[in-house]
SEKELO-252857 format. One line per 4 residues: number of its first residue (from 1); their letters; for each residue x, y, z of N, C-alpha, C. Coordinates in Angstrom, 2 decimals. Atoms other than C-alpha are relative to their C-alpha. Layout:
<pts>
NUM = A = X:Y:Z:X:Y:Z:X:Y:Z  ...
</pts>
This chain:
<pts>
1 = MTTR = -1.42:-0.37:-0.08:-252.11:7.32:-7.77:0.82:-0.96:-0.87  -0.83:0.80:0.88:-249.61:6.10:-10.35:1.17:-0.59:0.78  -1.12:0.66:-0.66:-247.09:3.55:-9.07:1.26:0.16:-0.84  -1.26:-0.18:0.70:-243.50:4.31:-9.97:0.66:-1.37:-0.25
5 = TMLS = -0.77:1.21:0.30:-241.40:1.62:-11.65:1.42:0.18:0.53  -1.35:-0.08:-0.55:-238.20:0.97:-9.70:1.00:-0.72:-0.91  -0.89:0.80:0.85:-236.69:-1.74:-11.92:-0.79:-0.49:-1.20  0.65:0.44:1.23:-237.52:-2.56:-15.52:0.96:-0.87:-0.79
9 = IAHL = -0.80:0.93:0.82:-236.21:-5.55:-17.49:-0.71:-0.13:-1.33  0.62:0.00:1.32:-236.82:-5.41:-21.24:0.82:-0.81:-0.99  -0.58:0.79:1.10:-236.05:-8.04:-23.91:1.40:-0.49:0.33  -1.31:0.46:-0.47:-233.21:-9.53:-21.90:0.27:-1.42:-0.49
13 = NQYY = -0.44:1.31:0.49:-231.32:-12.44:-23.49:1.39:-0.31:0.52  -1.30:0.43:-0.50:-228.43:-14.46:-22.11:0.24:-1.44:-0.45  -0.38:1.32:0.52:-226.55:-17.51:-23.40:1.12:-0.59:0.84  -1.17:0.74:-0.45:-224.24:-20.18:-21.98:0.47:-0.80:-1.20
17 = GGSH = -0.43:0.65:1.23:-222.20:-21.21:-24.98:-1.06:0.17:-1.08  1.04:-0.09:1.03:-224.77:-22.05:-27.64:-1.40:-0.14:0.56  1.33:0.20:-0.61:-227.62:-22.53:-25.16:-0.62:1.35:0.35  0.74:-1.24:-0.24:-230.20:-19.73:-25.03:-0.69:-0.13:1.36
21 = ILRD = 0.45:0.23:-1.38:-230.76:-19.50:-21.23:-1.14:0.93:0.39  1.06:-0.97:-0.27:-232.82:-16.31:-20.85:-0.53:0.52:-1.33  0.61:-0.25:1.31:-235.26:-15.63:-23.67:-0.96:1.19:0.05  0.85:-1.18:0.17:-236.58:-12.11:-24.20:-0.81:0.31:1.27
25 = VCFE = 0.68:-0.20:-1.29:-237.38:-11.61:-20.49:-0.40:1.46:0.15  0.54:-1.36:-0.19:-239.58:-8.58:-19.81:-0.92:0.01:1.23  0.95:-0.29:-1.07:-241.21:-7.40:-16.56:0.50:1.21:0.78  -0.32:-1.17:-0.80:-241.27:-4.49:-14.11:-0.19:-0.30:1.48
29 = VPAG = 0.11:0.10:-1.45:-240.79:-4.19:-10.36:-0.38:1.39:0.52  0.43:-1.33:-0.44:-242.82:-1.28:-8.94:0.52:0.35:1.39  -0.43:-0.50:-1.31:-241.71:0.85:-5.98:-1.09:-0.26:1.04  0.95:0.19:-1.08:-243.32:0.13:-2.63:-0.81:-1.27:-0.10
33 = KCTA = 0.71:1.26:0.21:-244.38:-3.36:-3.74:0.98:-1.16:0.08  -0.77:1.24:0.07:-243.18:-6.95:-3.46:-0.41:-0.74:-1.26  0.23:0.77:1.23:-242.86:-8.70:-6.81:0.64:-1.37:0.19  -0.49:1.37:-0.18:-242.55:-12.49:-6.54:0.34:-0.59:-1.36
37 = LLGR = -0.46:0.68:1.21:-240.53:-14.29:-9.23:0.00:-1.49:0.30  0.24:1.41:-0.30:-241.61:-17.93:-9.34:0.41:-0.89:-1.16  -0.34:0.97:1.03:-240.60:-21.05:-11.21:0.73:-1.18:0.61  -0.70:1.19:-0.48:-239.19:-24.55:-10.81:1.51:0.22:-0.04
41 = NGVG = -1.45:-0.02:0.09:-235.50:-25.21:-10.32:0.46:-0.10:-1.45  -0.59:0.13:1.32:-233.43:-24.68:-13.44:-0.67:0.79:-1.11  0.69:-0.75:1.06:-235.74:-22.27:-15.27:0.68:1.33:-0.32  -0.74:-1.22:0.32:-233.27:-19.36:-15.13:-0.14:1.12:1.01
45 = KTTL = 0.25:-1.08:-0.97:-234.29:-17.41:-12.01:1.31:0.56:0.56  -1.26:-0.47:-0.59:-230.86:-17.26:-10.37:0.91:0.60:-1.08  -0.76:-0.59:1.11:-229.21:-16.64:-13.75:-0.46:1.43:-0.27  0.54:-1.34:0.20:-231.52:-13.66:-14.20:0.51:0.95:1.07
49 = LKCL = -0.46:-0.88:-1.07:-230.56:-12.27:-10.79:1.47:0.35:-0.18  -1.42:-0.28:0.23:-226.86:-12.59:-11.62:0.18:1.02:-1.13  -0.03:-1.01:1.06:-227.53:-10.62:-14.80:-0.41:1.37:0.54  0.45:-1.27:-0.57:-229.39:-7.96:-12.83:1.10:0.65:0.83
53 = MGLL = -1.07:-0.53:-0.85:-226.40:-7.61:-10.48:1.30:0.25:-0.76  -1.22:-0.20:0.77:-223.82:-7.55:-13.28:1.03:-1.10:0.19  -0.91:1.12:-0.20:-222.27:-10.87:-12.26:0.12:-0.86:-1.25  -0.05:0.65:1.32:-223.10:-12.27:-15.71:-0.35:1.05:-1.05
57 = PIRS = 0.35:-0.94:1.06:-223.11:-10.28:-18.96:-1.26:-0.45:-0.73  1.16:0.34:0.81:-226.26:-10.12:-21.05:0.37:0.13:-1.48  -0.24:-0.10:1.44:-226.33:-10.66:-24.80:-0.72:1.20:-0.60  0.77:-1.14:0.50:-229.04:-8.09:-25.41:-1.09:0.34:1.01
61 = GEIR = 1.09:-0.43:-0.86:-231.77:-6.12:-23.69:0.39:1.18:0.88  -0.20:-1.13:-0.90:-232.12:-3.39:-21.09:-0.35:-0.39:1.44  0.31:0.07:-1.43:-232.01:-3.30:-17.29:0.01:1.44:0.48  0.10:-1.40:-0.41:-233.27:0.04:-16.02:-0.35:0.11:1.47
65 = LRDM = 0.28:-0.34:-1.38:-233.08:1.24:-12.44:-0.54:1.42:-0.01  0.72:-1.25:0.23:-235.63:4.03:-12.41:0.20:0.42:-1.47  -0.10:-0.44:1.40:-234.65:5.98:-15.56:1.36:-0.30:-0.63  -1.35:0.23:0.51:-231.07:4.73:-15.99:0.18:-1.44:-0.47
69 = NIAS = -0.34:1.32:0.49:-230.00:1.80:-18.16:1.32:-0.42:0.65  -1.18:0.42:-0.76:-227.54:-0.06:-15.89:0.63:-1.28:-0.54  -0.41:1.31:0.52:-226.95:-3.09:-18.13:1.50:-0.12:-0.22  -1.44:0.07:0.26:-223.32:-2.17:-18.81:0.83:0.34:1.24
73 = LPPY = -0.74:-0.40:-1.20:-222.40:-1.13:-15.25:0.54:-1.24:0.74  -0.52:1.09:-0.82:-220.17:-3.34:-13.04:-0.82:-0.16:1.28  0.82:0.25:-1.19:-221.68:-4.89:-9.88:0.10:1.09:1.07  -0.14:-0.99:-1.06:-220.23:-2.31:-7.46:-0.75:1.28:-0.34
77 = ARAA = 0.71:-1.22:0.40:-221.74:0.54:-9.47:-1.51:-0.18:0.13  1.43:0.27:-0.17:-225.16:-1.11:-9.45:-0.38:0.06:1.48  0.25:-0.06:-1.45:-224.92:-1.55:-5.68:-0.01:1.45:0.48  -0.09:-1.40:-0.42:-223.91:2.10:-5.28:-1.24:0.79:-0.43
81 = RGIG = 1.20:-0.68:0.47:-227.01:3.12:-7.25:-1.28:-0.50:0.67  1.15:0.35:-0.82:-229.29:1.26:-4.87:-0.57:-1.38:-0.18  0.49:1.37:0.09:-229.57:-2.46:-5.65:0.65:-0.83:1.11  -0.45:0.90:-1.05:-229.29:-4.70:-2.59:-0.32:-1.43:-0.39
85 = YVPQ = 0.15:1.37:0.48:-228.84:-8.43:-3.18:0.32:-0.97:1.13  -0.23:1.08:-0.95:-229.22:-11.38:-0.81:0.00:-1.30:-0.79  -0.08:1.17:0.88:-227.97:-14.42:-2.76:-0.52:-1.27:0.68  0.35:1.31:-0.52:-229.17:-17.97:-2.37:1.21:-0.57:0.74
89 = GREI = -1.12:0.49:-0.79:-227.06:-19.56:0.37:0.60:1.04:0.92  -0.32:-1.08:-0.94:-226.66:-16.21:2.17:1.37:0.64:-0.21  -1.35:-0.51:0.29:-222.86:-15.88:1.64:0.43:1.11:0.96  -0.57:-0.91:-1.00:-222.12:-14.06:4.87:1.49:-0.31:0.17
93 = FPRL = -1.41:0.25:-0.29:-218.52:-13.78:6.08:0.08:-0.74:1.34  0.13:0.78:-1.23:-218.31:-16.62:8.65:1.00:0.35:1.09  -1.02:-0.31:-1.00:-215.12:-15.43:10.37:-0.11:1.43:0.54  0.26:-1.34:-0.52:-216.34:-11.85:10.79:-1.15:-0.03:1.00
97 = TVGE = 1.11:-0.08:-0.96:-218.60:-10.86:13.66:-1.26:0.49:-0.72  1.26:-0.52:0.52:-222.23:-9.99:13.12:0.12:1.49:-0.29  -0.18:-1.44:0.21:-221.34:-6.31:13.56:0.86:0.31:-1.21  -0.88:-0.23:1.16:-218.52:-6.53:11.01:-0.69:-0.35:-1.30
101 = NLEM = 0.78:0.34:1.20:-220.79:-8.29:8.52:-0.95:1.13:-0.38  0.93:-1.10:0.27:-223.35:-5.51:8.87:0.74:1.23:-0.54  -0.78:-1.15:0.45:-220.65:-2.87:8.42:0.47:-0.16:-1.44  -0.36:0.22:1.41:-219.70:-4.49:5.10:-1.07:0.59:-0.93
105 = GLAA = 1.08:-0.57:0.79:-223.08:-3.27:3.88:0.07:1.51:-0.11  -0.13:-1.45:0.01:-221.96:0.32:4.50:1.03:0.48:-1.03  -1.11:-0.36:0.90:-219.24:0.23:1.82:-0.37:1.11:-0.97  0.40:-1.00:0.99:-221.26:2.36:-0.59:-0.57:1.27:0.65
109 = QKKS = 0.54:-1.15:-0.71:-222.36:4.83:2.12:1.11:0.98:0.38  -0.96:-0.97:-0.51:-220.68:7.95:3.47:0.68:-0.55:1.25  -0.77:0.53:-1.13:-218.03:7.32:6.11:-0.72:0.18:1.33  0.69:-0.27:-1.26:-220.23:8.81:8.80:-1.22:-0.90:0.21
113 = AGVP = 1.20:0.82:-0.09:-223.06:6.35:8.06:0.22:-1.17:0.96  -0.05:1.15:-0.88:-223.79:3.75:10.70:-1.06:-1.01:-0.42  1.01:1.01:0.30:-225.86:0.58:10.63:-1.37:0.54:0.42  1.32:-0.57:-0.33:-229.52:1.73:10.48:-0.66:-0.75:1.16
117 = SFIF = 0.61:0.60:-1.19:-231.39:1.12:13.74:-1.20:-0.89:-0.36  1.19:0.79:0.32:-234.44:-0.28:11.93:0.35:-1.46:-0.27  -0.41:1.38:0.22:-232.42:-3.40:11.08:-0.10:-0.79:1.30  0.06:0.68:-1.29:-232.16:-4.25:14.78:-1.44:-0.08:0.51
121 = EMFP = 1.41:0.08:-0.37:-235.86:-3.48:15.24:-0.67:-1.17:-0.72  0.55:1.12:0.77:-236.69:-6.01:12.49:0.55:-1.34:0.49  -0.68:1.23:-0.38:-234.17:-8.61:13.64:0.77:0.22:1.31  -0.66:-0.30:-1.28:-233.43:-8.08:17.38:1.15:-0.94:0.32
125 = VLKD = -1.06:0.97:-0.30:-231.26:-11.22:17.50:1.36:0.52:-0.48  -1.27:-0.51:0.52:-228.61:-9.39:15.45:0.66:0.95:1.00  -0.55:-0.91:-1.02:-228.20:-6.75:18.17:0.55:-0.80:1.17  -0.44:0.83:-1.13:-227.90:-9.46:20.80:1.29:-0.75:-0.32
129 = MLRR = -1.14:0.83:0.40:-225.20:-11.24:18.79:1.06:0.78:-0.77  -0.91:-0.84:0.78:-223.15:-8.31:17.45:1.45:-0.49:0.02  -1.41:0.39:-0.13:-219.86:-9.76:18.70:0.26:-1.47:-0.32  -0.18:1.40:0.37:-220.47:-13.34:17.66:0.38:-0.13:-1.46
133 = RGGD = -0.36:0.23:1.39:-218.93:-14.70:14.50:-1.22:-0.45:-0.80  1.12:0.37:0.85:-221.33:-15.06:11.61:-0.14:-1.49:-0.18  0.04:1.45:0.19:-220.37:-18.70:11.19:-0.56:-0.76:1.17  0.55:0.66:-1.20:-221.60:-19.48:14.72:-1.51:0.12:0.09
137 = LSGG = 1.45:-0.19:-0.02:-225.17:-18.41:13.94:-0.69:-1.19:-0.67  0.81:1.01:0.68:-227.94:-20.81:12.94:-0.27:0.45:-1.44  0.30:-0.36:1.39:-229.02:-20.92:9.31:-0.99:1.14:-0.11  0.99:-1.07:0.03:-232.03:-18.75:10.01:0.56:1.33:0.44
141 = QQQQ = -0.64:-1.23:-0.45:-229.98:-16.21:11.93:0.95:0.55:-1.05  -0.86:-0.45:1.09:-227.47:-16.10:9.08:-0.82:0.65:-1.11  0.84:-0.61:1.02:-230.33:-15.36:6.70:-0.44:1.39:0.43  0.33:-1.33:-0.51:-231.44:-12.47:8.90:1.20:0.94:-0.13
145 = LAIG = -1.21:-0.81:0.12:-227.84:-11.24:8.93:0.25:0.41:-1.44  -0.20:-0.31:1.42:-227.60:-11.45:5.14:-0.97:1.09:-0.47  0.98:-1.03:0.36:-230.79:-9.41:4.77:0.38:1.32:0.65  -0.41:-1.22:-0.68:-229.60:-6.93:7.38:1.19:0.66:-0.67
149 = RALA = -1.17:-0.55:0.69:-226.27:-6.51:5.58:-0.41:0.72:-1.28  0.48:-0.66:1.22:-228.08:-5.73:2.32:-0.76:1.28:0.31  0.78:-1.18:-0.37:-230.39:-3.28:4.09:0.87:1.13:0.53  -0.88:-1.03:-0.55:-227.45:-1.47:5.68:0.41:1.02:-1.05
153 = MRPK = -0.36:-0.93:1.07:-226.70:0.08:2.29:-1.18:0.87:-0.43  1.22:-0.79:0.28:-230.24:1.57:2.28:-0.38:-0.10:-1.49  0.27:0.18:1.43:-231.16:0.08:-1.11:-1.35:0.56:-0.43  1.27:-0.39:0.59:-233.88:1.30:-3.41:-0.80:-1.23:-0.39
157 = ILIL = 0.64:1.28:0.28:-234.61:-2.29:-4.43:0.79:-1.09:0.69  -0.62:1.13:-0.69:-233.90:-5.42:-2.41:-0.37:-1.27:-0.75  0.21:1.25:0.73:-233.46:-8.69:-4.32:0.33:-1.16:0.94  -0.14:1.13:-0.91:-233.97:-11.84:-2.26:-0.11:-1.31:-0.79
161 = DEPT = 0.00:1.27:0.73:-233.04:-15.24:-3.75:-0.28:-1.14:0.97  0.47:1.13:-0.81:-235.04:-17.97:-1.97:0.37:0.14:1.49  -0.37:-0.24:-1.39:-234.80:-16.54:1.56:-0.53:-1.03:0.99  0.55:0.98:-0.94:-236.86:-19.37:3.09:0.68:-1.35:-0.09
165 = EGIQ = -0.62:1.31:0.21:-234.61:-22.19:1.88:0.74:-0.47:1.26  -0.67:0.59:-1.16:-233.62:-24.39:4.83:-0.17:0.78:1.29  0.19:-0.86:-1.17:-235.02:-21.92:7.39:-1.15:-0.52:0.85  1.05:0.46:-0.90:-237.05:-22.83:10.46:-1.22:0.93:-0.07
169 = PSII = 1.24:-0.77:0.17:-240.72:-21.69:10.45:-0.05:1.31:0.78  0.10:-1.22:-0.80:-240.33:-19.12:13.25:0.76:1.15:-0.66  -0.79:-1.06:0.66:-237.64:-17.21:11.32:-0.61:0.36:-1.35  0.74:-0.34:1.22:-239.64:-17.48:8.10:-1.04:1.07:0.31
173 = KDIE = 1.00:-1.00:-0.40:-242.35:-15.55:9.96:0.67:1.36:0.24  -0.73:-1.25:-0.22:-239.76:-12.93:11.03:0.34:0.66:-1.33  -0.37:-0.53:1.32:-238.62:-12.52:7.41:-1.25:0.53:-0.71  1.26:-0.46:0.60:-242.23:-12.25:6.25:-0.41:1.35:0.57
177 = RAIR = 0.35:-1.29:-0.63:-242.91:-9.46:8.77:0.93:1.10:-0.48  -0.96:-1.01:0.45:-239.74:-7.66:7.69:-0.33:0.47:-1.41  0.33:-0.37:1.37:-240.73:-7.75:4.01:-1.25:0.88:-0.03  1.21:-0.83:-0.06:-244.19:-6.39:4.84:0.33:1.43:0.45
181 = KLTS = -0.36:-1.32:-0.52:-242.65:-3.54:6.80:0.76:0.81:-1.04  -0.82:-0.70:0.98:-240.15:-2.69:4.06:-0.82:0.55:-1.15  0.83:-0.46:1.12:-242.89:-2.37:1.44:-1.21:0.80:0.47  1.15:-0.76:-0.50:-245.30:-0.50:3.72:0.06:1.47:-0.40
185 = GDEM = -0.13:-1.36:0.49:-243.90:2.81:2.50:-0.11:0.03:-1.52  0.10:-0.14:1.46:-243.58:4.02:-1.07:1.39:0.00:-0.65  -1.36:-0.21:0.51:-239.79:3.93:-1.45:0.66:-1.28:-0.50  -0.76:1.19:0.36:-238.32:0.44:-1.47:-0.84:-1.00:-0.80
189 = AILL = 0.61:1.09:0.75:-239.15:-2.25:-4.01:0.69:-1.30:0.40  -0.58:1.30:-0.29:-238.61:-5.95:-3.35:-0.29:-0.96:-1.15  0.14:1.09:0.96:-237.98:-8.69:-5.91:0.33:-1.28:0.76  -0.10:1.21:-0.81:-238.56:-12.00:-4.14:-0.03:-1.22:-0.91
193 = VEQY = -0.05:1.25:0.75:-237.42:-15.19:-5.86:-0.29:-1.13:0.97  0.47:0.96:-1.01:-239.19:-18.09:-4.19:-0.65:-1.21:-0.68  0.70:1.21:0.44:-240.32:-21.69:-4.70:-1.13:-0.36:0.97  1.01:0.29:-1.01:-242.39:-21.82:-1.51:-1.24:0.84:-0.33
197 = YDFA = 1.14:-0.70:0.58:-245.76:-20.93:-3.02:-0.77:0.81:1.04  0.81:-0.70:-0.99:-247.64:-20.01:0.18:0.69:1.25:0.52  -0.75:-1.16:-0.46:-244.88:-17.67:1.34:-0.05:1.11:-1.06  0.04:-0.99:1.07:-244.75:-15.94:-2.05:-1.40:0.62:-0.13
201 = KSLA = 1.38:-0.49:0.15:-248.54:-15.67:-2.26:-0.38:0.97:1.12  0.36:-0.85:-1.14:-248.78:-14.11:1.20:0.59:1.39:-0.12  -0.72:-1.27:0.07:-246.40:-11.30:0.22:-0.13:0.72:-1.34  -0.10:-0.55:1.35:-246.76:-10.75:-3.52:-1.08:1.03:-0.31
205 = DRYV = 0.90:-0.97:0.62:-248.32:-7.55:-4.80:-0.12:-0.29:-1.49  -0.06:0.41:1.40:-247.27:-8.70:-8.26:0.73:-1.34:-0.08  -0.74:1.23:0.20:-246.09:-12.06:-9.56:0.48:-0.10:-1.45  -0.57:0.31:1.31:-243.92:-13.18:-12.49:0.41:-1.46:0.05
209 = VMSR = -0.36:1.41:0.05:-243.52:-16.83:-13.50:0.90:-0.26:-1.19  -0.91:0.38:1.07:-240.61:-18.19:-15.51:-0.04:-1.51:-0.23  -0.14:1.40:0.38:-240.34:-21.49:-17.38:0.90:-0.06:-1.22  -0.95:0.17:1.10:-237.44:-22.56:-19.61:0.57:1.33:-0.50
213 = GEVV = -0.65:-1.26:0.33:-235.91:-19.10:-19.49:-0.91:1.09:-0.50  0.95:-0.99:0.49:-239.08:-17.25:-20.49:-1.00:0.38:1.08  1.13:-0.39:-0.84:-241.74:-15.28:-18.66:-1.26:-0.57:-0.63  1.18:0.67:0.55:-244.88:-17.38:-19.08:-1.30:0.50:0.64
217 = AKGD = 1.20:-0.56:-0.63:-247.27:-15.56:-16.71:0.41:1.15:0.91  -0.21:-1.08:-0.97:-247.51:-12.36:-14.68:-1.34:0.66:0.29  1.27:-0.62:-0.37:-250.22:-10.49:-12.84:0.01:0.46:1.44  0.15:-0.47:-1.37:-251.57:-9.32:-9.49:0.15:-1.17:0.97
221 = GANM = -0.19:1.04:-0.98:-250.51:-11.29:-6.43:-1.30:-0.56:0.55  1.29:0.44:-0.54:-254.10:-11.44:-5.22:-0.68:-1.03:-0.89  0.64:0.91:0.95:-254.97:-13.49:-8.31:0.78:-1.29:-0.23  -0.85:1.16:0.26:-252.32:-16.21:-7.97:-0.77:-1.31:0.04
225 = DADN = 0.80:1.23:-0.05:-254.79:-18.89:-6.92:-0.93:-0.09:-1.20  0.96:0.01:1.12:-257.38:-17.90:-9.52:0.71:-0.24:-1.33  -0.76:0.20:1.24:-254.67:-17.86:-12.20:0.70:-1.35:-0.05  -0.56:1.36:-0.08:-253.62:-21.37:-11.13:1.53:0.01:-0.18
229 = IHRF = -1.46:-0.12:0.11:-249.98:-20.32:-10.72:0.71:-1.22:0.60  -0.61:1.17:-0.64:-249.34:-23.39:-8.56:0.41:-1.06:-1.04  -0.33:1.03:0.99:-249.28:-25.52:-11.74:1.40:0.17:-0.59  -1.34:-0.23:0.54:-246.02:-23.90:-12.81:1.10:-0.47:0.97
233 = LAV = -0.98:0.39:-1.01:-244.33:-25.03:-9.57:-0.08:-1.47:0.33  0.16:1.41:-0.33:-245.72:-28.54:-9.14:0.91:-0.86:-0.85  -0.91:0.91:0.71:-243.33:-31.34:-10.09:-0.83:-1.01:-0.77
</pts>
């Protein structure tokens, strides 16, 4: 069975002033799979995600969501077409309740749409804390809320920027189970940006490694150890 490509990045270049930050980046994110994007701090991973979301302009290249080139679309239009984004640091609304934060994820849905029940099945704590302010949650609970908010829009691809950063081990396990469930079907794709090698290896169907703004390795997740991918992350 042929795997469909959900997101395709081709020959993407981006500059800060005269500095060439992203250099001819090319890779694909297949549907129904988790693709792990790995690399040390400062290699361009978060910059790439901001380009994918339209938060930074690109100098050249293509970003295709299924068959559409979305490189010139504004962020809200990309979200409306099915890109969910959980940024590093979570960026929930601390003064809004958990329920109100989740409802923010419905902005691109029809007015009759409600928060999908599967979010509460994945993260039961969110149902228990619907009326609590987001800022009163622990860091791990806020990360679950940020993921839930992105899932509320029923995305075709979910982009996660370092979801394990500063999170307690028990919630890391909850997030791992959620990612496995989301990719168990054939519809949603996940692009996971991660420095925690063991977490990425446990989930990756495909891997992509960046160094100095370039893709320097990519392949099957099952081969990460054999391909000695850990050397790209070691300090």
